[in-house]
C-alpha positions in Angstrom: -3.1 37.7 -11.7 -6.9 37.2 -11.7 -8.7 39.3 -14.0 -10.6 42.6 -12.9 -14.2 40.7 -14.4 -13.8 37.5 -12.4 -12.6 39.0 -9.0 -16.4 39.9 -7.7 -17.2 36.6 -9.1 -14.5 35.0 -6.9 -16.2 37.2 -3.7 -19.3 35.6 -4.9 -18.0 32.3 -5.1 -16.5 32.4 -1.5 -19.7 33.8 0.0 -22.3 32.6 1.9 -24.7 33.1 -1.3 -22.8 29.7 -3.0 -21.5 26.1 -2.6 -20.2 23.7 -5.0 -22.6 20.2 -4.9 -20.7 18.0 -2.8 -23.2 15.2 -5.0 -20.5 13.8 -6.6 -17.4 13.4 -3.7 -16.6 9.9 -3.0 -17.8 9.2 0.3 -18.0 5.0 2.1 -20.0 3.2 0.1 -23.4 2.1 1.9 -25.3 -1.1 1.3 -27.0 -0.6 -1.4 -23.7 0.7 -3.0 -21.9 -2.6 -2.5 -24.8 -4.2 -3.7 -24.6 -2.3 -6.7 -21.1 -3.1 -7.1 -22.1 -6.9 -6.9 -24.4 -6.9 -9.5 -22.5 -4.5 -11.6 -19.7 -7.3 -11.5 -22.5 -10.3 -12.4 -23.6 -8.6 -15.2 -19.9 -8.0 -16.7 -19.4 -11.5 -16.3 -22.7 -12.0 -18.1 -20.6 -10.1 -20.8 -17.6 -12.1 -20.9 -19.3 -15.0 -20.8 -21.6 -14.8 -24.2 -20.2 -16.2 -26.6 -22.8 -17.9 -28.8 -25.7 -17.2 -26.2 -27.4 -18.1 -22.9 -31.2 -20.2 -23.8 -33.1 -22.8 -21.6 -33.0 -26.2 -22.3 -36.0 -27.6 -25.0 -37.4 -30.7 -24.3 -38.8 -30.8 -28.2 -35.2 -30.7 -29.6 -33.5 -32.5 -26.9 -36.1 -35.3 -28.3 -35.2 -35.1 -31.2 -31.3 -35.5 -31.1 -32.4 -38.7 -28.7 -33.7 -40.5 -31.6 -30.3 -40.5 -33.6 -28.8 -44.5 -33.6 -25.4 -44.5 -33.0 -22.6 -44.8 -35.4 -21.0 -48.0 -33.5 -24.5 -49.6 -32.9 -27.9 -48.6 -34.5 -29.6 -50.2 -31.8 -28.8 -47.4 -29.2 -28.9 -43.7 -29.3 -25.9 -42.1 -30.7 -26.1 -39.6 -27.6 -27.6 -41.5 -24.5 -27.1 -38.5 -22.5 -30.1 -36.8 -24.1 -32.4 -40.0 -23.1 -31.4 -39.6 -19.9 -32.3 -35.8 -19.5 -35.4 -36.8 -20.7 -35.9 -39.3 -18.1 -34.9 -36.8 -15.2 -36.6 -33.4 -16.6 -40.2 -34.7 -16.5 -42.6 -32.1 -14.8 -44.9 -33.5 -12.0 -48.2 -33.4 -13.9 -46.2 -35.9 -16.8 -45.6 -33.4 -19.1 -42.1 -32.3 -20.5 -41.8 -28.5 -21.3 -40.7 -25.3 -19.7 -41.3 -26.1 -16.3 -42.0 -22.4 -15.4 -44.5 -21.5 -17.5 -47.2 -23.5 -18.7 -48.4 -23.2 -22.5 -50.3 -25.8 -23.7 -48.7 -25.8 -27.0 -45.4 -26.1 -25.4 -46.4 -28.7 -23.5 -48.1 -30.7 -26.5 -45.2 -30.8 -28.6 -42.8 -31.2 -26.0 -44.7 -34.1 -24.4 -45.2 -35.7 -27.4 -41.6 -35.8 -29.0 -40.3 -37.0 -25.5 -42.7 -39.9 -25.7 -41.9 -40.4 -29.3 -38.5 -40.6 -28.3 -38.7 -43.0 -25.2 -40.5 -45.1 -27.4 -38.1 -45.7 -29.8 -35.6 -46.5 -27.6 -37.9 -48.8 -25.0 -36.7 -46.1 -22.5 -38.8 -45.1 -19.3 -41.4 -47.2 -19.0 -42.9 -45.0 -16.5 -42.4 -41.7 -18.3 -44.0 -42.8 -21.2 -47.4 -43.5 -19.0 -47.5 -40.4 -17.2 -47.0 -38.5 -20.9 -49.7 -40.3 -22.3 -52.0 -39.6 -19.6 -51.7 -35.8 -19.9 -51.8 -36.2 -23.5 -55.2 -37.7 -23.5 -56.2 -35.3 -20.7 -54.9 -31.9 -22.2 -55.2 -32.1 -25.5 -59.3 -32.2 -25.3 -58.4 -28.2 -24.0 -56.7 -27.4 -27.5 -59.9 -25.4 -28.2 -59.8 -23.2 -25.9 -56.1 -22.3 -26.2 -55.3 -18.5 -28.0 -54.5 -19.0 -31.2 -51.8 -16.3 -31.1 -50.4 -18.1 -29.0 -49.3 -21.0 -30.7 -45.9 -21.9 -31.0 -43.5 -21.8 -34.2 -44.6 -24.5 -36.8 -47.2 -26.1 -34.5 -50.0 -26.6 -37.0 -47.3 -28.7 -38.7 -45.4 -30.0 -36.7 -47.8 -31.6 -33.7 -49.9 -33.2 -36.5 -47.1 -34.7 -37.7 -45.9 -36.1 -34.5 -49.8 -37.3 -34.2 -49.5 -39.6 -37.5 -45.9 -40.9 -36.3 -47.7 -41.7 -32.8 -50.6 -42.7 -34.4 -48.6 -45.7 -36.7 -47.0 -47.0 -33.6 -50.0 -47.5 -31.9 -49.9 -45.2 -28.8 -53.0 -45.2 -27.4 -54.3 -41.4 -27.9 -57.6 -40.1 -29.1 -57.1 -39.3 -32.5 -60.1 -38.6 -33.8 -61.1 -35.4 -31.8 -62.8 -32.6 -33.2 -59.9 -30.2 -32.3 -57.1 -32.9 -33.5 -59.1 -33.1 -37.1 -58.9 -29.1 -37.4 -55.3 -29.0 -36.6 -54.9 -32.1 -39.2 -56.4 -29.9 -41.9 -54.3 -26.2 -41.0 -51.4 -29.0 -42.0 -52.5 -30.0 -44.8 -53.6 -26.9 -46.2 -50.1 -25.2 -44.9 -48.4 -27.6 -46.6 -50.3 -27.2 -49.9 -49.4 -23.7 -49.8 -46.1 -24.5 -50.1 -44.0 -24.7 -53.6 -41.9 -26.8 -54.0 -39.6 -25.3 -56.0 -39.3 -22.4 -53.6 -39.2 -24.8 -50.3 -35.5 -26.4 -52.0 -34.5 -23.8 -53.4 -34.9 -20.1 -51.3 -34.0 -20.0 -47.5 -37.3 -19.7 -45.7 -39.0 -20.2 -42.3 -39.5 -23.9 -43.5 -36.1 -25.0 -43.1 -36.7 -24.5 -39.3 -39.3 -26.8 -38.9 -37.9 -29.8 -41.8 -38.6 -32.6 -39.5 -42.2 -32.0 -39.7 -42.0 -32.3 -43.7 -40.3 -35.5 -44.2 -42.9 -36.4 -46.7 -42.6 -34.1 -49.1 -39.0 -33.3 -48.8 -35.7 -34.1 -51.0 -33.5 -34.6 -49.2 -30.9 -34.4 -51.8 -32.2 -30.7 -53.3 -32.7 -29.4 -49.7 -29.2 -30.0 -48.3 -28.2 -27.5 -50.7 -29.8 -25.0 -47.9 -27.8 -26.0 -45.3 -26.5 -23.3 -43.2 -22.3 -23.0 -43.1 -21.9 -24.5 -39.3 -24.0 -27.8 -40.8 -27.4 -26.6 -39.6 -30.9 -26.1 -40.7 -31.3 -22.5 -39.3 -29.5 -23.3 -36.2 -32.8 -26.0 -35.5 -31.0 -29.0 -33.6 -34.7 -31.0 -34.1 -34.7 -29.8 -38.2 -31.2 -30.8 -38.5 -31.6 -34.2 -36.7 -34.2 -35.2 -39.0 -31.7 -34.2 -41.6 -29.1 -35.8 -40.4 -31.6 -39.5 -40.1 -33.0 -39.4 -43.4 -29.5 -37.9 -45.3 -26.3 -39.3 -42.9 -24.9 -36.0 -43.5 -21.6 -35.7 -41.6 -21.7 -31.8 -41.0 -25.3 -32.2 -39.8 -23.6 -34.6 -37.2 -21.0 -32.1 -36.1 -23.3 -29.4 -35.5 -25.7 -31.6 -33.1 -22.4 -32.8 -31.6 -21.3 -29.8 -31.0 -25.0 -28.8 -29.8 -24.7 -31.6 -27.1 -21.0 -31.1 -26.2 -21.3 -27.6 -25.6 -24.7 -28.1 -23.4 -23.5 -31.8 -22.1 -27.2 -33.5 -22.0 -29.7 -31.4 -23.7 -30.3 -29.0 -26.7 -32.1 -25.5 -27.1 -34.7 -25.1 -29.4 -32.2 -22.7 -31.3 -28.6 -22.2 -30.9 -26.1 -20.4 -31.6 -28.3 -17.0 -31.0 -25.0 -14.6 -30.5 -26.7 -11.8 -32.4 -30.1 -12.0 -31.0 -28.8 -12.2 -27.6 -26.4 -9.3 -28.2 -28.6 -7.0 -29.4 -31.6 -7.7 -27.1 -29.3 -7.4 -24.1 -28.3 -4.1 -25.0 -31.5 -2.7 -25.5 -32.3 -3.9 -22.4 -29.5 -2.7 -20.5 -30.3 0.6 -22.0 -34.0 0.7 -21.4 -33.6 0.3 -17.9 -31.4 2.9 -17.5 -28.1 1.2 -16.4 -26.1 1.1 -19.3 -23.6 3.8 -18.1 -21.8 0.8 -16.5 -21.3 -1.4 -19.1 -19.9 1.7 -21.8 -17.0 -0.8 -22.6 -18.9 -4.1 -23.0 -21.7 -2.6 -25.3 -19.0 -0.9 -27.4 -17.4 -4.2 -28.3 -21.2 -5.8 -28.6 -21.9 -3.4 -31.1 -18.6 -3.7 -33.2 -19.4 -7.3 -32.9 -23.3 -6.9 -34.4 -21.6 -4.1 -37.1 -19.3 -6.5 -38.1 -22.2 -9.2 -39.1 -24.7 -6.5 -40.6 -25.4 -8.4 -44.0 -26.6 -7.2 -46.9 -29.9 -8.5 -46.7 -30.1 -7.6 -42.6 -29.5 -9.4 -39.3 -30.3 -12.8 -38.0 -30.7 -14.0 -35.2 -27.3 -16.1 -35.4 -24.1 -14.9 -37.6 -24.5 -18.4 -39.8 -27.9 -18.1 -40.5 -28.9 -17.1 -44.2 -32.3 -15.9 -43.5 -32.4 -12.8 -41.6 -35.2 -11.1 -40.0 -37.2 -7.9 -39.7 -37.4 -8.0 -35.8 -34.1 -8.5 -35.0 -32.7 -6.5 -38.3 -34.5 -3.4 -36.6 -33.3 -3.9 -33.3 -29.4 -3.8 -34.4 -30.1 -1.0 -36.8 -31.7 1.2 -34.3 -28.7 0.4 -31.4 -26.1 0.9 -34.4 -27.3 4.1 -35.4 -28.0 5.6 -31.7 -24.0 4.4 -31.5 -23.0 6.6 -34.1 -22.2 3.6 -36.8 -23.2 4.0 -40.4 -25.8 2.1 -41.4 -28.5 2.4 -43.8 -32.7 1.5 -43.5 -32.8 0.4 -47.4 -32.4 -3.3 -46.1 -36.2 -2.8 -45.1 -37.7 -3.0 -48.6 -36.7 -6.7 -48.6 -38.7 -7.1 -45.8 -42.1 -6.1 -47.7 -44.8 -8.7 -49.4 -46.7 -8.0 -52.6 -48.4 -5.5 -51.5 -46.2 -3.2 -50.1 -46.5 -4.6 -45.9 -43.8 -4.8 -43.8 -43.5 -8.2 -42.8 -40.9 -10.5 -40.4 -40.2 -13.4 -42.8 -40.5 -14.0 -46.5 -44.4 -16.0 -47.1 -45.5 -15.0 -43.5 -49.1 -14.9 -43.5 -49.2 -12.0 -41.0 -46.9 -9.4 -38.5 -45.7 -10.1 -35.3 -46.5 -7.2 -32.5 -42.9 -7.0 -31.6 -41.8 -6.9 -35.0 -43.9 -3.6 -35.8 -43.1 -2.4 -32.5 -39.4 -2.5 -33.4 -39.6 -1.5 -37.1 -41.8 1.6 -35.1 -39.0 2.3 -33.0 -36.2 2.7 -35.8 -38.7 4.8 -37.6 -38.4 7.4 -35.0 -34.7 8.1 -35.7 -35.1 8.5 -39.6 -32.3 10.9 -41.7 -33.4 13.2 -44.4 -34.5 11.6 -47.3 -34.7 7.9 -45.7 -38.1 7.0 -47.4 -38.1 3.7 -46.3 -38.2 4.9 -42.9 -41.3 7.2 -43.5 -43.5 4.0 -45.3 -42.3 2.0 -41.8 -43.3 4.3 -39.5 -46.8 4.8 -40.7 -47.3 1.1 -41.6 -46.1 0.3 -38.0 -48.2 3.1 -36.3 -51.7 2.1 -38.2 -50.5 -1.5 -37.1 -50.0 -0.9 -33.7 -53.0 1.4 -33.1 -55.5 -1.7 -34.6 -54.0 -4.1 -32.7 -54.5 -1.7 -29.3 -57.8 -1.1 -30.4 -58.8 -4.6 -30.9 -57.2 -5.2 -28.1 -54.8 -8.1 -30.1 -51.3 -7.4 -28.5 -50.3 -11.1 -27.6 -46.9 -11.3 -29.6 -46.6 -14.7 -31.8 -42.5 -14.8 -30.7 -43.1 -13.6 -26.8 -45.1 -13.5 -23.6 -44.3 -10.5 -22.3 -45.6 -8.7 -18.8 -46.7 -5.5 -20.1 -46.4 -5.5 -23.9 -49.1 -3.5 -24.6 -48.6 -0.7 -22.0 -44.7 -0.4 -23.5 -46.2 0.2 -26.8 -48.4 2.9 -25.6 -45.7 4.3 -23.8 -43.5 4.5 -27.2 -47.0 5.6 -29.1 -47.5 8.8 -27.0 -43.9 9.5 -26.5 -42.1 9.1 -29.6 -38.1 9.7 -28.8 -38.2 13.3 -30.1 -40.6 14.0 -27.0 -39.4 11.8 -24.8 -36.9 12.4 -21.7 -34.6 9.3 -20.7 -35.5 9.3 -17.1 -39.0 8.9 -17.7 -38.4 6.5 -20.1 -36.6 4.4 -17.8 -39.2 4.9 -15.0 -41.6 3.8 -17.2 -39.8 0.7 -18.5 -39.1 -0.4 -15.1 -42.6 -0.3 -15.1 -43.2 -3.0 -17.4 -40.1 -5.0 -17.6 -40.7 -8.7 -17.7 -37.7 -10.5 -15.3 -39.1 -13.7 -16.0 -40.5 -13.0 -19.5 -40.6 -16.5 -21.6 -39.9 -16.5 -25.7 -41.8 -18.7 -28.1 -39.8 -20.8 -30.5 -41.1 -24.6 -31.8 -41.3 -24.9 -27.9 -41.1 -21.9 -25.0 -37.6 -21.1 -23.7 -35.8 -18.1 -21.8 -32.8 -15.5 -22.6 -30.8 -15.1 -19.0 -29.1 -12.6 -20.7 -32.4 -10.5 -21.7 -34.8 -11.5 -19.0 -33.0 -11.8 -15.8 -33.8 -10.6 -11.7 -30.4 -9.1 -11.6 -31.2 -6.3 -14.1 -34.1 -5.2 -12.3 -32.8 -5.1 -8.8 -29.6 -3.2 -10.2 -32.0 -0.8 -12.2 -34.2 0.1 -9.1 -30.9 0.3 -6.6 -29.4 2.8 -9.9 -32.4 5.1 -10.2 -33.3 5.6 -6.5 -29.4 6.2 -6.1 -29.6 8.9 -9.3 -33.1 10.2 -7.7 -31.1 11.0 -4.3 -28.2 12.7 -6.3 -30.6 14.9 -8.0 -32.3 16.0 -4.8 -29.3 17.2 -3.4 -28.2 19.1 -6.4 -31.8 20.4 -6.7 -31.7 21.9 -3.1 -28.5 24.1 -4.3 -30.5 25.1 -7.2 -33.0 26.4 -5.4 -31.0 28.2 -3.1 -29.2 29.7 -5.8 -32.9 31.1 -6.6 -33.6 32.6 -3.3 -30.1 34.4 -3.5 -30.8 36.2 -6.4 -32.7 39.1 -6.1 -35.3 38.6 -8.4 -38.4 40.7 -8.2 -41.8 38.2 -8.1 -43.2 40.0 -10.8 -40.8 38.6 -13.1 -40.9 34.6 -12.3 -44.1 34.1 -11.5 -43.8 31.8 -14.3 -40.3 30.6 -13.9 -39.7 27.4 -12.0 -36.0 26.5 -11.4 -37.2 22.7 -10.2 -39.1 22.4 -13.4 -36.2 23.7 -15.5 -33.4 21.6 -13.9 -35.7 17.8 -13.6 -36.3 18.4 -17.3 -31.8 18.4 -17.7 -31.4 16.2 -14.9 -34.0 13.9 -17.1 -32.5 14.0 -20.0 -28.5 14.3 -19.3 -28.8 12.3 -16.0 -25.2 10.9 -15.5 -23.2 12.4 -12.1 -20.3 13.1 -14.1 -22.7 15.9 -15.4 -24.0 17.7 -12.6 -22.0 21.0 -13.2 -23.7 20.7 -16.5 -27.1 20.3 -15.1 -26.4 23.4 -13.0 -25.1 26.1 -15.5 -28.2 24.5 -18.0 -30.9 25.4 -15.3 -29.8 28.5 -13.8 -28.8 30.3 -17.3 -32.0 28.6 -19.0 -34.4 30.3 -15.7 -32.2 33.6 -16.6 -33.2 33.7 -20.2 -36.6 32.7 -19.1 -37.2 35.7 -17.4 -34.7 38.2 -20.0 -37.4 36.7 -22.8 -40.7 37.7 -20.5 -39.1 40.8 -19.7 -38.4 42.2 -23.1 -41.9 41.3 -24.4 -44.0 42.8 -21.2 -41.3 45.8 -20.0 -43.3 49.0 -20.3 -40.1 51.3 -20.8 -38.5 50.6 -23.7 -35.5 53.5 -22.7 -34.8 51.2 -19.5 -34.4 48.0 -21.4 -31.7 50.1 -23.9 -30.0 50.8 -20.5 -30.2 47.3 -19.5 -28.5 46.1 -22.6 -25.6 48.5 -22.3 -25.2 47.6 -19.0 -25.3 44.1 -20.4 -22.3 45.2 -22.6 -20.0 47.1 -20.3 -20.5 44.1 -17.7 -21.1 47.5 -15.5 -22.6 47.2 -12.2 -22.7 50.7 -11.4 -24.7 51.4 -14.7 -27.1 48.7 -13.6 -27.7 50.4 -10.3 -29.6 53.2 -11.9 -31.9 50.8 -13.5 -35.5 49.9 -11.4 -35.1 47.8 -8.9 -36.6 44.4 -10.8 -34.3 45.4 -13.4 -31.3 45.9 -11.3 -31.9 42.7 -9.6 -32.4 40.8 -12.6 -29.0 42.0 -13.7 -26.9 41.6 -10.5 -28.3 37.8 -10.9 -27.6 37.7 -14.3 -24.0 39.1 -13.7 -22.9 37.3 -10.9 -24.5 33.4 -12.3 -22.4 34.4 -15.6 -19.1 34.9 -13.6 -19.6 32.1 -11.6 -20.1 30.0 -14.6 -17.3 31.7 -16.4 -15.0 31.1 -13.1 -15.7 26.9 -13.2 -15.5 26.9 -17.4 -12.0 28.5 -17.5 -10.9 26.3 -14.5 -12.5 22.9 -16.6 -11.4 24.0 -20.1 -7.6 25.9 -18.6 -8.2 29.0 -20.8 -10.6 32.1 -20.5 -13.8 31.6 -21.3 -15.5 34.8 -20.2 -15.1 36.8 -23.6 -17.0 34.1 -25.2 -19.6 33.9 -22.9 -20.2 37.8 -22.4 -20.0 38.3 -26.2 -22.9 35.7 -26.3 -24.6 37.4 -23.4 -24.5 40.6 -25.1 -25.6 39.6 -28.8 -28.5 37.4 -27.1 -29.6 40.9 -24.9 -29.4 42.9 -28.2 -31.3 39.9 -30.4 -34.5 40.2 -27.2 -34.1 44.1 -27.7 -34.4 44.1 -31.6 -37.4 41.8 -31.1 -38.9 44.0 -28.8 -38.2 47.3 -31.3 -39.7 45.4 -33.9 -42.9 44.5 -32.3 -43.5 48.0 -31.6 -43.6 48.7 -35.2 -46.8 47.5 -36.6 -46.3 49.0 -40.7 -42.3 46.4 -40.1 -44.4 44.0 -38.5 -47.5 43.9 -41.4 -44.7 43.8 -43.9 -42.7 40.8 -43.1 -42.6 37.6 -45.2 -42.6 34.0 -43.5 -39.2 33.5 -44.2 -38.1 37.3 -42.8 -40.1 36.6 -39.6 -38.7 33.1 -38.8 -34.8 34.6 -39.2 -36.1 37.1 -36.6 -37.3 34.5 -34.0 -34.4 32.7 -34.5 -32.6 35.2 -33.1 -34.9 35.1 -30.1 -34.8 31.6 -29.4 -31.8 32.1 -27.4 -30.3 28.2 -28.4 -27.0 29.1 -27.9 -27.1 31.6 -24.8 -29.5 28.2 -23.2 -27.1 25.6 -24.7 -23.7 26.2 -25.2 -22.4 27.6 -21.6 -23.2 24.4 -20.1 -20.8 22.6 -22.5 -17.8 23.8 -20.9 -18.5 21.5 -17.8 -18.7 18.6 -19.2 -15.8 16.9 -18.8 -13.9 17.0 -22.0 -12.2 20.2 -23.7 -14.5 22.6 -26.3 -11.9 23.8 -28.9 -12.7 26.6 -30.9 -13.4 24.3 -34.3 -15.2 22.3 -32.1 -17.6 25.8 -31.0 -18.0 26.1 -34.5 -20.0 23.1 -35.4 -22.5 23.9 -32.7 -22.8 27.6 -31.7 -24.8 30.1 -34.0 -22.1 29.6 -36.6 -23.5 26.2 -37.5 -25.8 24.4 -39.0 -26.9 22.3 -36.4 -27.5 26.0 -34.1 -29.5 27.2 -37.5 -31.7 24.1 -37.7 -32.4 23.8 -33.8 -33.3 27.4 -33.6 -35.9 27.2 -36.3 -37.3 23.8 -35.3 -38.1 25.3 -31.9 -39.3 28.8 -33.2 -42.0 26.7 -35.5 -42.6 24.6 -32.6 -43.3 27.5 -30.3 -45.2 29.7 -32.7 -47.4 26.4 -33.7 -48.0 25.6 -30.2 -49.0 28.9 -29.2 -51.2 29.2 -31.9 -52.9 26.0 -31.3 -53.6 27.3 -27.4 -55.0 30.7 -28.6 -58.4 29.4 -28.2 -57.6 28.4 -24.8 -55.6 31.2 -23.5 -56.1 34.7 -23.5 -56.7 35.8 -27.2 -56.4 39.0 -27.2 -53.2 39.0 -24.5 -51.8 36.8 -27.2 -52.4 39.1 -30.5 -51.4 42.0 -28.5 -47.8 40.4 -27.4 -47.8 39.2 -31.1 -46.4 35.7 -30.1 -47.3 32.6 -32.0 -47.8 34.7 -35.5 -45.9 31.9 -37.8 -49.0 30.4 -38.8 -50.6 33.9 -39.8 -47.1 34.9 -41.7 -47.2 31.8 -44.1 -51.0 32.0 -44.5 -50.4 35.5 -45.6 -47.3 34.4 -48.0 -48.4 31.6 -49.4 -52.4 32.4 -50.0 -53.6 29.1 -47.4 -56.1 28.6 -44.6 -55.4 28.4 -41.3 -55.0 24.5 -41.8 -53.0 24.2 -45.0 -50.5 26.5 -43.1 -50.8 24.3 -39.8 -50.2 21.4 -42.2 -47.5 22.5 -43.9 -45.5 23.5 -41.2 -45.5 20.4 -38.9 -44.5 18.7 -42.2 -41.3 21.4 -42.2 -41.1 20.6 -38.7 -40.8 16.9 -39.4 -37.9 17.3 -42.1 -36.4 19.4 -39.7 -36.3 16.8 -36.7 -34.8 14.3 -39.2 -32.0 16.8 -40.1 -31.3 17.3 -36.2 -31.4 13.5 -35.8 -28.9 12.9 -37.9 -26.8 15.9 -37.1 -26.8 14.2 -33.5 -26.4 10.6 -34.9 -24.2 10.7 -37.5 -20.5 10.0 -37.2 -18.8 13.2 -36.4 -15.5 14.2 -35.1 -17.5 16.6 -32.8 -17.5 14.7 -29.5 -21.2 13.0 -28.5 -21.6 14.3 -25.4 -21.9 18.1 -26.9 -24.1 17.1 -29.9 -26.4 15.5 -27.2 -26.6 18.2 -24.7 -27.8 20.2 -28.3 -30.4 17.6 -29.7 -31.8 16.8 -25.5 -32.3 20.8 -25.3 -34.6 20.4 -28.4 -36.4 17.1 -27.0 -37.0 19.2 -23.4 -38.6 22.0 -25.4 -40.6 19.4 -27.4 -41.4 17.3 -24.2 -45.2 17.5 -24.7 -45.6 21.1 -24.9 -43.6 21.4 -21.5 -41.5 24.7 -21.8 -44.7 27.0 -23.2 -46.7 29.9 -21.4 -49.5 28.0 -21.5 -51.4 25.9 -18.8 -52.2 23.4 -21.3 -53.3 20.2 -20.2 -50.2 18.3 -21.9 -48.0 20.7 -19.9 -49.3 19.9 -16.9 -49.2 16.3 -17.3 -45.7 16.9 -18.8 -44.7 18.2 -15.3 -46.7 15.9 -13.2 -44.7 12.8 -15.2 -41.6 14.7 -14.5 -41.8 15.5 -10.7 -42.8 12.2 -9.7 -40.1 10.7 -12.0 -37.8 12.6 -10.3 -39.3 12.4 -7.0 -40.8 8.7 -6.2 -38.5 6.2 -5.9 -39.2 3.0 -7.7 
């Protein structure tokens, strides 16, 4: 039997006024959908085949392995296939190195290493001649190269090989001024190396042992060998160590490398952790992660198992973690609900308290600080280290931008400067996922290269198929949003709102905001409910603040409590029309929610509706009482303000349509009975008041004062006996602490299903999005609206 309160709603649902969206109905796939399916399968295969990582060949490291003499015949190479690879992979200009990207530092070290390897075995006479010609010609340009793009250890490696070349009398211009400078740099760096540290502590110098043979005590250095037999997973350093010691574990590692890659070696391997975390981050930032939920979960389980007490390295056997991979891994794990601690970052400080990538480092890398900054934006309460990290990273990145020094020492990225600008201007608490995705699609470098001792590529991180899928997926979702938007606009047209009430309410803007935040196709009904409820709440808030006659507002509240259309008919037209729209919309939502949850949801929704209308009424009556308003404390004012924020009414109803059972014990962790709700309401109330206080100069100050909005600053000044600047500063500090508490409520391990916590948190982000939900026409709000409209309407 259909309850009386839903009979009218059922009539509404079957009338011409209402149609359920068809955007999620399956239909015959078109060519773009078929292509998406193909790309998704290709990427899933990449996850399955990831193993120890995918990385391009390094001519430099291959040359070092090619030098190793055979165990059976020292006059022949142990790995002849590597010598053949060198001969077959010379570039047309006579150089060796990454063929698709020219970086002089890379070409010089790779070419000289290959020439030395060929000369050792008296092989490839023609290739040697071409290589020497390239070196003689291009080494002259060394002074013109940007120092920030120098490959890792170049100032040690290249002079070392030049000395070797000179000893075997290769015809090269050894006396050039630019080469003398490099030799001086090498000598200075070696003198700075404490030999006791070199032989007792894991440092990045182990990665370049082949260039330190004249200072290394090999019996001591072998104690720092990794468990897999390598030195920091470097084939070249390990090859040098083997040739100096004959260590069998070194040879086993090198044999593993050659067997795995067939005829060459990369500059570093395995890179299992690095490959996984950067792949997941890339896929998430491109907005295609929803297709790979299981794969991402498996990856992060793997990373969590290998998360060490001293940080996260690029490979599981590495005993030297770095801040870049550590920050990336910690951020991904926290975002997915893993229990992690950022305290490990204390180990990545130098003696002056500055954050660094590796111990003994002389300068930071831009990507290091960028990922430190990104991690710092999801700090929990009491995490002092992340507050320090945030201040340090932001100062560093701002300084780099001001001096146009954004070249990274670890990679050559298409638009790193633009990536940094976007994250700095749109921190996570103020960002919406679809806008971030659109921006990253614009800046993603599918052909970016990375810098080690040589230039290399990582196909699991930079790959054209990611970009192709991202664009197809983005545009497909955009078409879906357009259909959903039409239903929202039709709902708005069918609602009998008085135009005087809706001048500042834009259904398109509200819908686009929630679609940009909760974007997945399966949440279409949730988005629709959120958009409709928030449009109605915006009108109700304004109505109770502005309507002239209090007795009519009280009658309106009575009609809401009784859910009585007949009583509402005695109200003026604009109040009656609003009541009818609210009545029909809530009845519609109750039917959908009850069907989705398998139980009657109307009593809960109606109770929320009644309490929120009463809160608006109390707010209006309070503002009419000058004596009571003047006697209130800051704390009393904020308790009252939290009621009016309407967080529960604006968010909780849509949760019933998120495709999962929402039980009573879960509701208690989300609605007005919960800490999450209380902190959210307080944060949004302070945000609203501080924003309006700052915008008083731009708006009608007399009107703002008469309506008594944005008063938190005044109450704080009165209660704390401080000036305006101190009050604003202290309140903003309170808001920072609240953000940390909200982030904790959202991201902490919890029995409350993540999707429900996410909707709560995304509501805060929507409200905080560059002043988006305000009553002002500020430049920030206008810009935010333009960004949102572009992101949701213009294809990529």
